[in-house]
C-alpha positions as CSV (number, residue, x, y, z in Angstrom):
1,M,5.3,42.5,19.1
2,G,2.7,41.9,16.4
3,V,5.2,40.8,13.8
4,K,6.8,38.3,16.2
5,Y,3.4,36.7,16.9
6,M,2.4,36.7,13.2
7,T,5.8,35.0,12.4
8,L,5.2,32.4,15.0
9,F,1.6,31.8,13.8
10,L,2.8,31.4,10.2
11,L,5.6,29.0,11.2
12,F,3.1,26.9,13.2
13,F,0.6,26.9,10.3
14,I,3.2,25.9,7.7
15,N,4.4,23.1,10.0
16,A,0.8,21.8,10.5
17,L,0.2,21.8,6.8
18,A,3.5,19.9,6.2
19,Q,2.5,17.3,8.7
20,A,-1.0,16.9,7.3
21,A,0.1,16.5,3.7
22,P,-0.1,12.8,2.6
23,L,3.1,11.1,1.6
24,E,3.9,10.2,-2.0
25,I,2.4,6.8,-2.7
26,E,5.7,5.1,-3.1
27,E,6.7,6.4,0.3
28,A,3.4,5.6,2.0
29,F,3.3,2.0,0.8
30,K,6.6,0.1,0.2
31,F,6.8,-3.3,-1.4
32,S,9.6,-5.9,-1.5
33,V,9.6,-9.3,-3.2
34,Q,11.4,-12.6,-2.6
35,D,11.0,-15.6,-4.9
36,E,11.3,-18.9,-3.1
37,K,10.6,-22.4,-4.3
38,N,7.3,-22.0,-6.4
39,V,6.3,-19.1,-4.1
40,I,6.6,-15.4,-4.4
41,K,6.7,-13.6,-1.0
42,I,5.4,-10.0,-1.3
43,S,6.0,-7.9,1.8
44,F,4.4,-4.5,2.2
45,A,5.2,-1.8,4.7
46,M,3.1,1.3,5.4
47,N,3.4,4.3,7.6
48,K,1.2,4.7,10.7
49,G,-2.2,6.1,9.8
50,Y,-2.2,4.5,6.4
51,Y,-4.1,1.4,5.1
52,L,-4.4,-0.8,2.0
53,Y,-7.6,-2.3,0.6
54,K,-7.5,-6.1,0.3
55,E,-10.0,-6.2,-2.5
56,K,-8.0,-3.7,-4.6
57,F,-5.0,-5.9,-4.8
58,K,-4.4,-7.6,-8.2
59,F,-1.3,-9.6,-9.1
60,I,-0.1,-10.3,-12.6
61,V,3.0,-12.5,-13.4
62,D,4.2,-12.3,-17.0
63,G,0.9,-11.1,-18.2
64,E,-1.2,-13.7,-16.4
65,I,-3.6,-12.7,-13.6
66,I,-3.0,-14.7,-10.4
67,E,-6.2,-16.2,-9.2
68,S,-7.2,-15.6,-5.6
69,T,-7.0,-19.3,-4.8
70,S,-3.2,-19.1,-5.4
71,I,-2.8,-16.2,-2.9
72,S,-2.1,-16.8,0.8
73,W,-3.3,-13.6,2.5
74,P,-2.3,-12.2,5.9
75,I,-5.1,-11.4,8.4
76,S,-7.0,-8.3,7.4
77,E,-9.5,-6.4,9.4
78,N,-13.1,-5.1,8.8
79,F,-13.2,-1.4,8.3
80,D,-16.2,0.9,7.7
81,D,-14.7,3.0,4.9
82,P,-16.3,6.4,4.1
83,N,-15.7,5.7,0.3
84,F,-16.5,2.0,-0.1
85,G,-18.5,0.9,3.0
86,L,-17.6,-2.2,4.9
87,V,-14.3,-3.5,3.5
88,Q,-11.2,-5.6,4.5
89,V,-8.0,-3.6,5.0
90,F,-4.5,-4.1,6.1
91,K,-3.4,-1.4,8.6
92,K,0.0,-2.8,9.5
93,S,3.0,-4.1,7.6
94,D,2.8,-7.8,6.6
95,S,3.5,-10.3,3.8
96,L,1.4,-12.4,1.4
97,Y,2.4,-15.3,-0.8
98,L,1.7,-16.2,-4.4
99,A,1.9,-19.8,-5.5
100,I,3.6,-19.8,-8.9
101,D,4.9,-22.7,-11.1
102,N,8.3,-22.5,-12.8
103,L,10.1,-19.9,-10.8
104,E,13.5,-20.9,-12.3
105,K,13.3,-18.3,-15.0
106,K,13.0,-14.5,-14.7
107,H,9.5,-13.1,-14.3
108,M,7.8,-9.7,-14.3
109,L,5.4,-9.1,-11.4
110,T,2.8,-6.3,-11.6
111,I,1.0,-5.3,-8.4
112,Y,-2.1,-3.2,-8.5
113,F,-3.2,-1.7,-5.2
114,Q,-5.0,1.2,-3.5
115,G,-4.8,2.7,-0.1
116,C,-5.8,5.7,2.0
117,T,-4.9,7.6,5.1
118,Q,-7.0,7.5,8.2
119,D,-7.4,11.2,7.7
120,G,-9.6,10.5,4.7
121,F,-7.1,11.0,1.8
122,C,-7.3,8.2,-0.8
123,Y,-4.8,7.5,-3.5
124,I,-5.9,6.6,-6.9
125,P,-5.4,2.9,-7.8
126,F,-1.7,2.4,-8.5
127,K,0.4,-0.1,-10.5
128,K,3.9,-1.2,-9.4
129,E,6.1,-3.4,-11.6
130,M,9.0,-5.5,-10.2
131,S,11.4,-8.0,-11.8
132,L,11.9,-11.3,-10.1
């Protein structure tokens, strides 16, 4: 009888650990890009219980930093973060837009971002490169 209960306890414990483990960053936060007439649409998707910091985004196209005045942001929400205090975050999938001149040629887009889980696990700042 004791072995049966111990086995059930271990299976429950292993399952709980597997569910609590954060996803790999590329699974937690997924990006897709579309280039339109002088605009780059960047869509991001995240799993439930994950969020992205608005202030941690940085965009570079062909080595040039995109200024915030060239970015059309989706609506973010205030969040009292245990690591950074009061910040703006995105808690659901959405899109943003970068105004770019001369989209006729190929470009390299670099996205810097950082996010966390609502359980308190934060990823280190991450860099993602995409060809347009």
